[in-house]
mmCIF file of the C-alpha atoms, coordinates in Angstrom:
data_MODEL
# 
_entry.id   MODEL 
# 
loop_
_atom_site.group_PDB 
_atom_site.id 
_atom_site.type_symbol 
_atom_site.label_atom_id 
_atom_site.label_alt_id 
_atom_site.label_comp_id 
_atom_site.label_asym_id 
_atom_site.label_entity_id 
_atom_site.label_seq_id 
_atom_site.pdbx_PDB_ins_code 
_atom_site.Cartn_x 
_atom_site.Cartn_y 
_atom_site.Cartn_z 
_atom_site.occupancy 
_atom_site.B_iso_or_equiv 
_atom_site.pdbx_formal_charge 
_atom_site.auth_seq_id 
_atom_site.auth_comp_id 
_atom_site.auth_asym_id 
_atom_site.auth_atom_id 
_atom_site.pdbx_PDB_model_num 
ATOM 1   C CA . MET A 1 1   ? -0.061  -0.032 0.020   1.00 0.00 ? 1   MET A CA 1 
ATOM 2   C CA . GLY A 1 2   ? 1.187   3.486  -0.844  1.00 0.00 ? 2   GLY A CA 1 
ATOM 3   C CA . LYS A 1 3   ? 1.525   6.668  1.539   1.00 0.00 ? 3   LYS A CA 1 
ATOM 4   C CA . HIS A 1 4   ? 0.686   10.408 0.872   1.00 0.00 ? 4   HIS A CA 1 
ATOM 5   C CA . ILE A 1 5   ? 3.354   12.527 -0.104  1.00 0.00 ? 5   ILE A CA 1 
ATOM 6   C CA . LEU A 1 6   ? 2.782   15.707 1.232   1.00 0.00 ? 6   LEU A CA 1 
ATOM 7   C CA . SER A 1 7   ? 4.157   19.166 0.027   1.00 0.00 ? 7   SER A CA 1 
ATOM 8   C CA . LEU A 1 8   ? 3.333   22.778 0.083   1.00 0.00 ? 8   LEU A CA 1 
ATOM 9   C CA . ASP A 1 9   ? 3.992   25.900 -2.343  1.00 0.00 ? 9   ASP A CA 1 
ATOM 10  C CA . ILE A 1 10  ? 4.793   29.070 -1.122  1.00 0.00 ? 10  ILE A CA 1 
ATOM 11  C CA . PRO A 1 11  ? 4.562   31.628 -3.864  1.00 0.00 ? 11  PRO A CA 1 
ATOM 12  C CA . ILE A 1 12  ? 6.302   34.939 -3.958  1.00 0.00 ? 12  ILE A CA 1 
ATOM 13  C CA . THR A 1 13  ? 3.866   37.818 -4.293  1.00 0.00 ? 13  THR A CA 1 
ATOM 14  C CA . ARG A 1 14  ? 4.034   41.440 -4.470  1.00 0.00 ? 14  ARG A CA 1 
ATOM 15  C CA . ASN A 1 15  ? 1.030   41.734 -2.135  1.00 0.00 ? 15  ASN A CA 1 
ATOM 16  C CA . ALA A 1 16  ? 2.699   41.981 1.435   1.00 0.00 ? 16  ALA A CA 1 
ATOM 17  C CA . THR A 1 17  ? -0.596  41.586 3.346   1.00 0.00 ? 17  THR A CA 1 
ATOM 18  C CA . ILE A 1 18  ? -1.133  37.896 2.364   1.00 0.00 ? 18  ILE A CA 1 
ATOM 19  C CA . LEU A 1 19  ? 1.149   34.634 2.939   1.00 0.00 ? 19  LEU A CA 1 
ATOM 20  C CA . PRO A 1 20  ? -0.221  32.413 -0.023  1.00 0.00 ? 20  PRO A CA 1 
ATOM 21  C CA . ILE A 1 21  ? 0.223   28.622 0.590   1.00 0.00 ? 21  ILE A CA 1 
ATOM 22  C CA . LYS A 1 22  ? -1.147  26.093 -1.524  1.00 0.00 ? 22  LYS A CA 1 
ATOM 23  C CA . ASP A 1 23  ? -1.678  22.343 -0.852  1.00 0.00 ? 23  ASP A CA 1 
ATOM 24  C CA . THR A 1 24  ? 0.629   20.366 -3.590  1.00 0.00 ? 24  THR A CA 1 
ATOM 25  C CA . SER A 1 25  ? 0.537   17.029 -2.287  1.00 0.00 ? 25  SER A CA 1 
ATOM 26  C CA . LEU A 1 26  ? 0.140   13.738 -3.840  1.00 0.00 ? 26  LEU A CA 1 
ATOM 27  C CA . TYR A 1 27  ? -2.356  11.811 -1.732  1.00 0.00 ? 27  TYR A CA 1 
ATOM 28  C CA . GLU A 1 28  ? -2.906  8.113  -2.107  1.00 0.00 ? 28  GLU A CA 1 
ATOM 29  C CA . PRO A 1 29  ? -6.281  7.336  -3.486  1.00 0.00 ? 29  PRO A CA 1 
ATOM 30  C CA . GLY A 1 30  ? -6.706  4.073  -1.086  1.00 0.00 ? 30  GLY A CA 1 
ATOM 31  C CA . LEU A 1 31  ? -5.855  5.894  2.194   1.00 0.00 ? 31  LEU A CA 1 
ATOM 32  C CA . GLY A 1 32  ? -8.162  8.338  3.879   1.00 0.00 ? 32  GLY A CA 1 
ATOM 33  C CA . VAL A 1 33  ? -7.416  11.989 4.502   1.00 0.00 ? 33  VAL A CA 1 
ATOM 34  C CA . ASN A 1 34  ? -8.351  13.269 7.974   1.00 0.00 ? 34  ASN A CA 1 
ATOM 35  C CA . CYS A 1 35  ? -7.205  15.717 10.724  1.00 0.00 ? 35  CYS A CA 1 
ATOM 36  C CA . GLU A 1 36  ? -5.322  17.910 8.226   1.00 0.00 ? 36  GLU A CA 1 
ATOM 37  C CA . ARG A 1 37  ? -3.308  20.298 10.388  1.00 0.00 ? 37  ARG A CA 1 
ATOM 38  C CA . LEU A 1 38  ? -1.259  23.513 9.075   1.00 0.00 ? 38  LEU A CA 1 
ATOM 39  C CA . GLU A 1 39  ? 0.779   25.220 11.733  1.00 0.00 ? 39  GLU A CA 1 
ATOM 40  C CA . ILE A 1 40  ? 2.589   28.611 10.873  1.00 0.00 ? 40  ILE A CA 1 
ATOM 41  C CA . VAL A 1 41  ? 4.784   29.870 13.433  1.00 0.00 ? 41  VAL A CA 1 
ATOM 42  C CA . SER A 1 42  ? 5.797   33.624 12.512  1.00 0.00 ? 42  SER A CA 1 
ATOM 43  C CA . PRO A 1 43  ? 9.052   35.212 13.463  1.00 0.00 ? 43  PRO A CA 1 
ATOM 44  C CA . GLY A 1 44  ? 9.211   36.003 17.144  1.00 0.00 ? 44  GLY A CA 1 
ATOM 45  C CA . TYR A 1 45  ? 6.559   33.570 17.730  1.00 0.00 ? 45  TYR A CA 1 
ATOM 46  C CA . THR A 1 46  ? 6.716   30.110 19.462  1.00 0.00 ? 46  THR A CA 1 
ATOM 47  C CA . CYS A 1 47  ? 3.238   28.720 18.497  1.00 0.00 ? 47  CYS A CA 1 
ATOM 48  C CA . SER A 1 48  ? 0.920   28.774 15.689  1.00 0.00 ? 48  SER A CA 1 
ATOM 49  C CA . PRO A 1 49  ? -2.605  29.952 15.748  1.00 0.00 ? 49  PRO A CA 1 
ATOM 50  C CA . LYS A 1 50  ? -5.442  27.385 14.783  1.00 0.00 ? 50  LYS A CA 1 
ATOM 51  C CA . LEU A 1 51  ? -5.807  27.565 11.077  1.00 0.00 ? 51  LEU A CA 1 
ATOM 52  C CA . GLU A 1 52  ? -8.901  26.091 9.269   1.00 0.00 ? 52  GLU A CA 1 
ATOM 53  C CA . ILE A 1 53  ? -7.917  23.919 6.173   1.00 0.00 ? 53  ILE A CA 1 
ATOM 54  C CA . SER A 1 54  ? -8.709  20.874 4.395   1.00 0.00 ? 54  SER A CA 1 
ATOM 55  C CA . LYS A 1 55  ? -7.032  18.771 1.637   1.00 0.00 ? 55  LYS A CA 1 
ATOM 56  C CA . GLY A 1 56  ? -6.159  20.499 -1.632  1.00 0.00 ? 56  GLY A CA 1 
ATOM 57  C CA . PHE A 1 57  ? -6.364  23.934 -0.022  1.00 0.00 ? 57  PHE A CA 1 
ATOM 58  C CA . ALA A 1 58  ? -5.203  27.285 -1.613  1.00 0.00 ? 58  ALA A CA 1 
ATOM 59  C CA . THR A 1 59  ? -5.126  29.867 0.887   1.00 0.00 ? 59  THR A CA 1 
ATOM 60  C CA . ASN A 1 60  ? -4.011  33.609 1.216   1.00 0.00 ? 60  ASN A CA 1 
ATOM 61  C CA . PHE A 1 61  ? -3.296  33.995 5.047   1.00 0.00 ? 61  PHE A CA 1 
ATOM 62  C CA . THR A 1 62  ? -3.828  37.420 6.373   1.00 0.00 ? 62  THR A CA 1 
ATOM 63  C CA . ALA A 1 63  ? -2.069  38.993 9.514   1.00 0.00 ? 63  ALA A CA 1 
ATOM 64  C CA . CYS A 1 64  ? -5.371  38.114 11.187  1.00 0.00 ? 64  CYS A CA 1 
ATOM 65  C CA . ASP A 1 65  ? -5.363  34.807 10.337  1.00 0.00 ? 65  ASP A CA 1 
ATOM 66  C CA . LEU A 1 66  ? -1.564  34.574 11.709  1.00 0.00 ? 66  LEU A CA 1 
ATOM 67  C CA . GLY A 1 67  ? -2.364  36.393 14.949  1.00 0.00 ? 67  GLY A CA 1 
ATOM 68  C CA . LEU A 1 68  ? -0.206  39.053 13.981  1.00 0.00 ? 68  LEU A CA 1 
ATOM 69  C CA . GLN A 1 69  ? -3.418  41.342 13.845  1.00 0.00 ? 69  GLN A CA 1 
ATOM 70  C CA . ASN A 1 70  ? -6.227  41.190 16.352  1.00 0.00 ? 70  ASN A CA 1 
ATOM 71  C CA . GLN A 1 71  ? -8.164  44.480 15.514  1.00 0.00 ? 71  GLN A CA 1 
ATOM 72  C CA . LYS A 1 72  ? -10.220 45.591 12.639  1.00 0.00 ? 72  LYS A CA 1 
ATOM 73  C CA . CYS A 1 73  ? -9.686  42.615 10.529  1.00 0.00 ? 73  CYS A CA 1 
ATOM 74  C CA . ASP A 1 74  ? -12.444 42.900 8.520   1.00 0.00 ? 74  ASP A CA 1 
ATOM 75  C CA . THR A 1 75  ? -11.498 46.588 7.477   1.00 0.00 ? 75  THR A CA 1 
ATOM 76  C CA . GLU A 1 76  ? -7.620  46.885 7.589   1.00 0.00 ? 76  GLU A CA 1 
ATOM 77  C CA . LYS A 1 77  ? -5.089  44.558 6.199   1.00 0.00 ? 77  LYS A CA 1 
ATOM 78  C CA . TRP A 1 78  ? -1.782  44.905 8.002   1.00 0.00 ? 78  TRP A CA 1 
ATOM 79  C CA . LEU A 1 79  ? 1.563   43.917 6.229   1.00 0.00 ? 79  LEU A CA 1 
ATOM 80  C CA . ILE A 1 80  ? 2.911   40.605 7.294   1.00 0.00 ? 80  ILE A CA 1 
ATOM 81  C CA . PRO A 1 81  ? 6.505   41.081 8.090   1.00 0.00 ? 81  PRO A CA 1 
ATOM 82  C CA . ASP A 1 82  ? 9.436   39.730 6.677   1.00 0.00 ? 82  ASP A CA 1 
ATOM 83  C CA . GLY A 1 83  ? 11.487  36.888 8.394   1.00 0.00 ? 83  GLY A CA 1 
ATOM 84  C CA . ILE A 1 84  ? 11.516  33.207 8.967   1.00 0.00 ? 84  ILE A CA 1 
ATOM 85  C CA . TYR A 1 85  ? 8.186   31.120 9.203   1.00 0.00 ? 85  TYR A CA 1 
ATOM 86  C CA . HIS A 1 86  ? 8.147   27.610 10.207  1.00 0.00 ? 86  HIS A CA 1 
ATOM 87  C CA . ILE A 1 87  ? 5.510   25.930 8.383   1.00 0.00 ? 87  ILE A CA 1 
ATOM 88  C CA . ARG A 1 88  ? 4.248   22.490 9.286   1.00 0.00 ? 88  ARG A CA 1 
ATOM 89  C CA . TYR A 1 89  ? 1.612   20.307 7.288   1.00 0.00 ? 89  TYR A CA 1 
ATOM 90  C CA . SER A 1 90  ? 0.379   17.023 8.649   1.00 0.00 ? 90  SER A CA 1 
ATOM 91  C CA . VAL A 1 91  ? -2.666  14.600 7.981   1.00 0.00 ? 91  VAL A CA 1 
ATOM 92  C CA . SER A 1 92  ? -3.503  11.844 10.556  1.00 0.00 ? 92  SER A CA 1 
ATOM 93  C CA . PRO A 1 93  ? -1.347  10.203 12.298  1.00 0.00 ? 93  PRO A CA 1 
ATOM 94  C CA . ASN A 1 94  ? 0.060   13.693 12.403  1.00 0.00 ? 94  ASN A CA 1 
ATOM 95  C CA . ASP A 1 95  ? 3.028   12.761 14.284  1.00 0.00 ? 95  ASP A CA 1 
ATOM 96  C CA . GLN A 1 96  ? 3.886   10.501 11.127  1.00 0.00 ? 96  GLN A CA 1 
ATOM 97  C CA . VAL A 1 97  ? 2.472   11.921 8.009   1.00 0.00 ? 97  VAL A CA 1 
ATOM 98  C CA . PHE A 1 98  ? 4.039   15.599 8.000   1.00 0.00 ? 98  PHE A CA 1 
ATOM 99  C CA . VAL A 1 99  ? 6.069   18.144 5.880   1.00 0.00 ? 99  VAL A CA 1 
ATOM 100 C CA . GLU A 1 100 ? 7.809   20.960 7.543   1.00 0.00 ? 100 GLU A CA 1 
ATOM 101 C CA . TYR A 1 101 ? 9.572   24.127 5.940   1.00 0.00 ? 101 TYR A CA 1 
ATOM 102 C CA . TYR A 1 102 ? 11.268  27.257 6.935   1.00 0.00 ? 102 TYR A CA 1 
ATOM 103 C CA . HIS A 1 103 ? 10.327  29.856 4.852   1.00 0.00 ? 103 HIS A CA 1 
ATOM 104 C CA . LEU A 1 104 ? 12.172  33.172 4.565   1.00 0.00 ? 104 LEU A CA 1 
ATOM 105 C CA . ARG A 1 105 ? 9.358   35.574 3.670   1.00 0.00 ? 105 ARG A CA 1 
ATOM 106 C CA . THR A 1 106 ? 11.062  38.594 1.827   1.00 0.00 ? 106 THR A CA 1 
ATOM 107 C CA . ILE A 1 107 ? 8.179   40.439 0.228   1.00 0.00 ? 107 ILE A CA 1 
ATOM 108 C CA . ASN A 1 108 ? 8.436   43.856 1.864   1.00 0.00 ? 108 ASN A CA 1 
ATOM 109 C CA . THR A 1 109 ? 12.094  43.774 1.178   1.00 0.00 ? 109 THR A CA 1 
ATOM 110 C CA . LEU A 1 110 ? 11.763  42.892 -2.398  1.00 0.00 ? 110 LEU A CA 1 
ATOM 111 C CA . ASN A 1 111 ? 9.225   45.519 -2.830  1.00 0.00 ? 111 ASN A CA 1 
ATOM 112 C CA . LEU A 1 112 ? 11.733  48.067 -1.455  1.00 0.00 ? 112 LEU A CA 1 
ATOM 113 C CA . TYR A 1 113 ? 14.393  46.709 -3.914  1.00 0.00 ? 113 TYR A CA 1 
ATOM 114 C CA . TYR A 1 114 ? 11.820  47.312 -6.860  1.00 0.00 ? 114 TYR A CA 1 
ATOM 115 C CA . ASP A 1 115 ? 11.052  50.703 -5.635  1.00 0.00 ? 115 ASP A CA 1 
ATOM 116 C CA . CYS A 1 116 ? 14.638  51.668 -5.609  1.00 0.00 ? 116 CYS A CA 1 
ATOM 117 C CA . MET A 1 117 ? 15.277  50.035 -9.149  1.00 0.00 ? 117 MET A CA 1 
ATOM 118 C CA . GLY A 1 118 ? 12.240  52.109 -10.288 1.00 0.00 ? 118 GLY A CA 1 
ATOM 119 C CA . ASN A 1 119 ? 13.900  55.278 -9.094  1.00 0.00 ? 119 ASN A CA 1 
ATOM 120 C CA . LEU A 1 120 ? 16.947  55.010 -10.781 1.00 0.00 ? 120 LEU A CA 1 
ATOM 121 C CA . ASP A 1 121 ? 17.446  57.354 -13.675 1.00 0.00 ? 121 ASP A CA 1 
ATOM 122 C CA . LEU A 1 122 ? 18.604  54.755 -16.518 1.00 0.00 ? 122 LEU A CA 1 
ATOM 123 C CA . CYS A 1 123 ? 17.014  56.537 -19.561 1.00 0.00 ? 123 CYS A CA 1 
ATOM 124 C CA . GLY A 1 124 ? 18.649  57.899 -22.086 1.00 0.00 ? 124 GLY A CA 1 
ATOM 125 C CA . ASP A 1 125 ? 22.316  57.807 -23.529 1.00 0.00 ? 125 ASP A CA 1 
ATOM 126 C CA . ASN A 1 126 ? 23.958  59.593 -20.504 1.00 0.00 ? 126 ASN A CA 1 
ATOM 127 C CA . VAL A 1 127 ? 23.193  57.699 -17.643 1.00 0.00 ? 127 VAL A CA 1 
ATOM 128 C CA . PRO A 1 128 ? 24.489  58.874 -14.544 1.00 0.00 ? 128 PRO A CA 1 
ATOM 129 C CA . GLN A 1 129 ? 27.391  57.163 -12.849 1.00 0.00 ? 129 GLN A CA 1 
ATOM 130 C CA . LYS A 1 130 ? 25.689  57.546 -9.565  1.00 0.00 ? 130 LYS A CA 1 
ATOM 131 C CA . SER A 1 131 ? 22.811  55.528 -11.166 1.00 0.00 ? 131 SER A CA 1 
ATOM 132 C CA . ILE A 1 132 ? 25.188  52.852 -12.326 1.00 0.00 ? 132 ILE A CA 1 
ATOM 133 C CA . GLN A 1 133 ? 26.750  52.481 -9.069  1.00 0.00 ? 133 GLN A CA 1 
ATOM 134 C CA . LYS A 1 134 ? 23.459  51.919 -7.686  1.00 0.00 ? 134 LYS A CA 1 
ATOM 135 C CA . LEU A 1 135 ? 22.215  49.548 -10.128 1.00 0.00 ? 135 LEU A CA 1 
ATOM 136 C CA . GLU A 1 136 ? 25.431  47.624 -9.627  1.00 0.00 ? 136 GLU A CA 1 
ATOM 137 C CA . GLN A 1 137 ? 24.849  47.572 -5.692  1.00 0.00 ? 137 GLN A CA 1 
ATOM 138 C CA . LEU A 1 138 ? 21.094  46.529 -6.137  1.00 0.00 ? 138 LEU A CA 1 
ATOM 139 C CA . ARG A 1 139 ? 22.261  43.644 -8.301  1.00 0.00 ? 139 ARG A CA 1 
ATOM 140 C CA . ILE A 1 140 ? 24.645  42.378 -5.793  1.00 0.00 ? 140 ILE A CA 1 
ATOM 141 C CA . LEU A 1 141 ? 22.103  42.885 -2.846  1.00 0.00 ? 141 LEU A CA 1 
ATOM 142 C CA . LYS A 1 142 ? 19.568  40.626 -4.969  1.00 0.00 ? 142 LYS A CA 1 
ATOM 143 C CA . LEU A 1 143 ? 22.086  37.819 -5.213  1.00 0.00 ? 143 LEU A CA 1 
ATOM 144 C CA . TYR A 1 144 ? 22.662  38.169 -1.619  1.00 0.00 ? 144 TYR A CA 1 
ATOM 145 C CA . LEU A 1 145 ? 18.858  38.094 -0.744  1.00 0.00 ? 145 LEU A CA 1 
ATOM 146 C CA . ASP A 1 146 ? 18.438  34.781 -3.014  1.00 0.00 ? 146 ASP A CA 1 
ATOM 147 C CA . ASN A 1 147 ? 21.413  33.415 -1.120  1.00 0.00 ? 147 ASN A CA 1 
ATOM 148 C CA . ALA A 1 148 ? 19.993  34.196 2.261   1.00 0.00 ? 148 ALA A CA 1 
ATOM 149 C CA . LYS A 1 149 ? 16.492  32.385 1.082   1.00 0.00 ? 149 LYS A CA 1 
ATOM 150 C CA . THR A 1 150 ? 18.595  29.401 -0.097  1.00 0.00 ? 150 THR A CA 1 
ATOM 151 C CA . LYS A 1 151 ? 20.563  29.220 3.121   1.00 0.00 ? 151 LYS A CA 1 
ATOM 152 C CA . VAL A 1 152 ? 17.344  28.969 4.950   1.00 0.00 ? 152 VAL A CA 1 
ATOM 153 C CA . GLU A 1 153 ? 14.768  27.032 2.850   1.00 0.00 ? 153 GLU A CA 1 
ATOM 154 C CA . ASP A 1 154 ? 17.134  24.500 1.430   1.00 0.00 ? 154 ASP A CA 1 
ATOM 155 C CA . TYR A 1 155 ? 20.042  24.384 3.737   1.00 0.00 ? 155 TYR A CA 1 
ATOM 156 C CA . HIS A 1 156 ? 18.428  25.254 7.080   1.00 0.00 ? 156 HIS A CA 1 
ATOM 157 C CA . GLU A 1 157 ? 20.969  27.231 8.081   1.00 0.00 ? 157 GLU A CA 1 
ATOM 158 C CA . LEU A 1 158 ? 18.474  29.766 9.882   1.00 0.00 ? 158 LEU A CA 1 
ATOM 159 C CA . ALA A 1 159 ? 21.382  31.920 11.584  1.00 0.00 ? 159 ALA A CA 1 
ATOM 160 C CA . GLU A 1 160 ? 23.583  32.661 8.609   1.00 0.00 ? 160 GLU A CA 1 
ATOM 161 C CA . GLY A 1 161 ? 20.452  33.125 6.378   1.00 0.00 ? 161 GLY A CA 1 
ATOM 162 C CA . ILE A 1 162 ? 18.721  35.714 8.571   1.00 0.00 ? 162 ILE A CA 1 
ATOM 163 C CA . GLU A 1 163 ? 21.956  37.600 9.056   1.00 0.00 ? 163 GLU A CA 1 
ATOM 164 C CA . MET A 1 164 ? 22.504  37.913 5.503   1.00 0.00 ? 164 MET A CA 1 
ATOM 165 C CA . PHE A 1 165 ? 18.822  38.616 5.066   1.00 0.00 ? 165 PHE A CA 1 
ATOM 166 C CA . GLN A 1 166 ? 19.196  41.752 7.729   1.00 0.00 ? 166 GLN A CA 1 
ATOM 167 C CA . MET A 1 167 ? 22.611  42.858 6.084   1.00 0.00 ? 167 MET A CA 1 
ATOM 168 C CA . VAL A 1 168 ? 20.640  43.327 2.706   1.00 0.00 ? 168 VAL A CA 1 
ATOM 169 C CA . VAL A 1 169 ? 17.851  45.204 4.092   1.00 0.00 ? 169 VAL A CA 1 
ATOM 170 C CA . LYS A 1 170 ? 20.407  47.554 6.234   1.00 0.00 ? 170 LYS A CA 1 
ATOM 171 C CA . LYS A 1 171 ? 22.282  48.169 3.130   1.00 0.00 ? 171 LYS A CA 1 
ATOM 172 C CA . LEU A 1 172 ? 19.088  48.380 0.831   1.00 0.00 ? 172 LEU A CA 1 
ATOM 173 C CA . ARG A 1 173 ? 17.625  51.342 3.291   1.00 0.00 ? 173 ARG A CA 1 
ATOM 174 C CA . LYS A 1 174 ? 20.879  53.306 2.979   1.00 0.00 ? 174 LYS A CA 1 
ATOM 175 C CA . ILE A 1 175 ? 20.991  52.926 -0.738  1.00 0.00 ? 175 ILE A CA 1 
ATOM 176 C CA . CYS A 1 176 ? 17.333  53.818 -1.174  1.00 0.00 ? 176 CYS A CA 1 
ATOM 177 C CA . GLY A 1 177 ? 17.032  56.320 1.292   1.00 0.00 ? 177 GLY A CA 1 
ATOM 178 C CA . PRO A 1 178 ? 14.038  57.126 3.726   1.00 0.00 ? 178 PRO A CA 1 
ATOM 179 C CA . ASN A 1 179 ? 11.564  58.045 0.802   1.00 0.00 ? 179 ASN A CA 1 
ATOM 180 C CA . CYS A 1 180 ? 12.008  55.000 -1.266  1.00 0.00 ? 180 CYS A CA 1 
ATOM 181 C CA . GLY A 1 181 ? 9.109   52.373 -0.065  1.00 0.00 ? 181 GLY A CA 1 
ATOM 182 C CA . CYS A 1 182 ? 8.936   50.595 3.118   1.00 0.00 ? 182 CYS A CA 1 
ATOM 183 C CA . CYS A 1 183 ? 9.963   47.365 4.656   1.00 0.00 ? 183 CYS A CA 1 
# 
C-alpha cells in the first residue's frame, strides 16, 4: 500500500498583506485523509494560531489569520513582516505524516528593492555614473537576498540566512534612502 506525499507551495507575491500557501500534496487514493493540520509559526513567535484548512487548500493567509493582527480584521489589512516562518503540514497520524518548511519571507524587502530600481535614472544616452553604481549595488544585494533564502529554505542554516537577510535590508535602506518604499 502506498502513502501520502505531502508538499506545499509558497509562491512569491508582491502583495505584502498575504502569505499564500497551496497544498501540492499527492494523496494515495486508497488511504483516507483526515485531521489536516497546518501550523505557521511567525518570526518572534513560538506557536501557531489554529488555521482552518482541508485537503487541496489554496489560501491567502492574512495577518489576522496568523495572529499578528487582532483588531479591525474586517476593514484593515496589515503588512505581514519579513523573516523566517516555520510551516508544518500534517494529516492523520499527524506525528508520522507531515512535511516541514522554513520559509524566509522577503516580500517587503523585495518591494523596497523594486522601488529602488524604479527610481534609478537609467534612460537616455547619458546615464549618470551614480545611477550605474546604485544599479550594481542593487544587483549584488539581490544576489545576497537570493542566497539568504537558499540558506534558510534549502540548507536550514537559519542563523546565517537571517544574518545575511538583515544585512541586505540595512544596505537597501541606506542605498534607497528614507523616501523609497518601506520594509
